[in-house]
C-alpha distance (Angstrom), angle and dihedral (degrees) to the residues before:
residue distance angle dihedral
X1 . . .
X2 3.78 . .
X3 3.82 132.5 .
X4 3.80 116.7 -156.3
X5 3.77 143.1 152.3
X6 3.80 112.1 -84.1
X7 3.80 122.0 -109.7
X8 3.79 126.1 -153.6
X9 3.81 92.6 -102.5
X10 3.84 89.1 58.8
X11 3.82 90.5 70.3
X12 3.83 95.4 97.8
X13 3.82 92.9 48.8
X14 3.80 91.2 48.3
X15 3.81 90.5 47.2
X16 3.82 91.3 53.5
X17 3.80 91.6 51.1
X18 3.80 90.0 45.2
X19 3.81 94.6 52.6
X20 3.81 96.2 39.1
X21 3.80 94.5 46.2
X22 3.81 92.2 47.7
X23 3.80 89.1 53.0
X24 3.81 91.9 53.9
X25 3.82 100.2 33.6
X26 3.78 96.4 46.7
X27 3.82 99.9 35.7
X28 3.79 106.2 132.3
X29 3.82 90.8 13.1
X30 3.81 103.3 66.0
X31 3.83 117.5 37.6
X32 3.81 114.1 -89.3
X33 3.82 92.1 -127.4
X34 3.80 89.7 61.5
X35 3.81 93.7 46.1
X36 3.82 93.1 45.8
X37 3.80 90.6 52.7
X38 3.80 94.7 55.3
X39 3.78 108.8 118.8
X40 3.80 131.8 -149.2
X41 3.80 89.0 -150.7
X42 3.80 94.6 52.5
X43 3.81 92.8 45.0
X44 3.81 90.8 47.2
X45 3.80 90.7 58.0
X46 3.79 90.3 46.4
X47 3.81 91.9 50.3
X48 3.80 92.4 48.4
X49 3.80 87.0 59.0
X50 3.82 92.8 44.0
X51 3.80 93.5 50.6
X52 3.81 91.8 46.4
X53 3.81 92.6 54.6
X54 3.79 108.9 102.8
X55 3.81 92.2 -148.4
X56 3.83 94.4 52.6
X57 3.79 118.5 86.2
X58 3.82 110.0 -157.8
X59 3.80 122.5 -177.4
X60 3.78 129.7 -178.5
X61 3.79 137.1 -157.3
X62 3.80 117.1 -139.4
X63 3.78 127.2 -166.6
X64 3.82 122.3 -134.2
X65 3.81 90.1 -83.9
X66 3.82 91.4 56.2
X67 3.83 93.8 -109.0
X68 3.81 115.5 144.3
X69 3.81 106.7 -115.8
X70 3.80 100.0 167.0
X71 3.78 145.3 3.9
X72 3.77 142.5 -169.9
X73 3.77 136.0 -170.1
X74 3.77 140.9 -170.5
X75 3.79 135.0 -171.3
X76 3.80 138.6 134.8
X77 3.80 109.5 -79.0
X78 3.79 116.3 -131.8
X79 3.82 89.9 -118.4
X80 3.83 93.3 51.9
X81 3.81 105.0 103.9
X82 3.81 95.0 165.9
X83 3.79 110.6 118.6
X84 3.82 118.1 -122.3
X85 3.81 93.8 14.3
X86 3.77 141.9 113.1
X87 3.80 139.6 -173.4
X88 3.77 132.9 -114.0
X89 3.80 96.3 -143.2
X90 3.81 103.1 -179.0
X91 3.77 148.5 -4.0
X92 3.79 116.2 179.2
X93 3.80 133.0 167.1
X94 3.77 132.4 -179.5
X95 3.79 107.3 -98.8
X96 3.81 95.4 -112.8
X97 3.82 90.9 57.5
X98 3.81 96.5 49.5
X99 3.80 119.2 111.2
X100 3.82 93.9 28.9
X101 3.82 99.6 100.9
X102 3.82 95.3 -100.1
X103 3.80 93.6 114.9
X104 3.79 88.5 52.1
X105 3.82 90.2 54.4
X106 3.81 91.7 49.7
X107 3.81 89.3 46.8
X108 3.82 91.3 51.3
X109 3.80 91.9 50.3
X110 3.81 91.5 51.6
X111 3.79 92.7 49.4
X112 3.79 91.8 48.8
X113 3.80 88.7 54.2
X114 3.81 92.0 45.7
X115 3.82 89.2 52.3
X116 3.83 90.1 51.2
X117 3.80 88.3 54.7
X118 3.79 88.2 55.5
X119 3.81 95.6 -120.1
X120 3.79 115.6 156.5
X121 3.82 98.0 -170.3
X122 3.78 132.1 44.4
X123 3.80 128.3 -167.6
X124 3.79 129.5 -159.8
X125 3.80 129.9 -173.8
X126 3.80 118.0 -149.9
X127 3.80 134.6 168.8
X128 3.79 111.3 -106.1
X129 3.82 92.4 -123.3
X130 3.83 93.2 50.4
X131 3.80 108.5 104.2
X132 3.82 90.2 -148.8
X133 3.79 86.6 84.0
X134 3.81 88.1 75.4
X135 3.82 89.1 56.7
X136 3.81 89.3 53.4
X137 3.82 91.5 46.5
X138 3.80 90.8 50.5
X139 3.79 89.0 57.1
X140 3.79 92.0 51.6
X141 3.81 104.9 -91.4
X142 3.80 112.3 155.0
X143 3.79 122.7 -150.4
X144 3.81 108.9 -116.8
X145 3.79 104.1 166.2
X146 3.80 144.9 2.9
X147 3.80 120.7 -148.9
X148 3.77 132.7 176.8
X149 3.78 119.8 -121.2
X150 3.79 133.4 176.6
X151 3.80 121.7 -128.0
X152 3.78 120.7 173.0
X153 3.80 90.2 -10.8
X154 3.82 93.6 -55.6
X155 3.81 123.5 115.5
X156 3.82 110.6 -130.8
X157 3.78 135.1 179.0
X158 3.77 113.5 -116.1
X159 3.79 116.0 -162.1
X160 3.78 120.1 -148.4
X161 3.78 114.2 -152.5
X162 3.79 130.6 -173.1
X163 3.78 135.3 -157.1
X164 3.80 111.0 -155.8
X165 3.79 98.4 -169.8
X166 3.80 120.7 43.1
X167 3.82 92.4 -173.1
X168 3.82 92.0 57.3
X169 3.80 91.1 51.9
X170 3.82 91.9 50.2
X171 3.82 90.8 48.9
X172 3.81 91.4 51.9
X173 3.80 93.1 48.9
C-alpha cells in the first residue's frame, strides 16, 4: 500500500472511489435515487478541477496492484473566514479497505501538509449519521456547530468539527 500526492491522471480512479464509497457509506442515509445517479464521468471532471487547484492538497492510497483504493484532500474552503485555518474536505476508502489503518495514513499525510502551511486550526464537516465522525472525535476533533443541509431532497444534520492544535493531532496519530 502506497500513499502519494495525486496527479491529474488519477482523477478517474479517485472518482470511482468517491462514487463507490458514497454508495456504501451513505446507504440508508442519503436517498437511493441520489446515490444511484452518481456518475464516474461527472466526478472525474470534478476531480480533475480539484487536483488542478493549487490550494487543494489531494493524496491517494494505492494497493499493491497500483489501483486507487482511497483518497483524501484538504484546502481552505471559500466560506472559511477563520484566520490561520484550513479544512479537511474528504477522506474516502473503498469499503473492503476500511478498518485497516489506511484512512489513518491518509489523515496523517493531510495533517503534515496542513502543519507545513502553518495552519493552527482545522475544520471538517461530516454527516451526523456517518460513523467517520467517531474517528475524528478520537483524534481530538470538537463539535462546534450543527447545520441542516439537503441532499437528494432529504434534510440531514451536518456536524462541523474543529481541531485547535495541529501538533497534538499529529502526535496522536
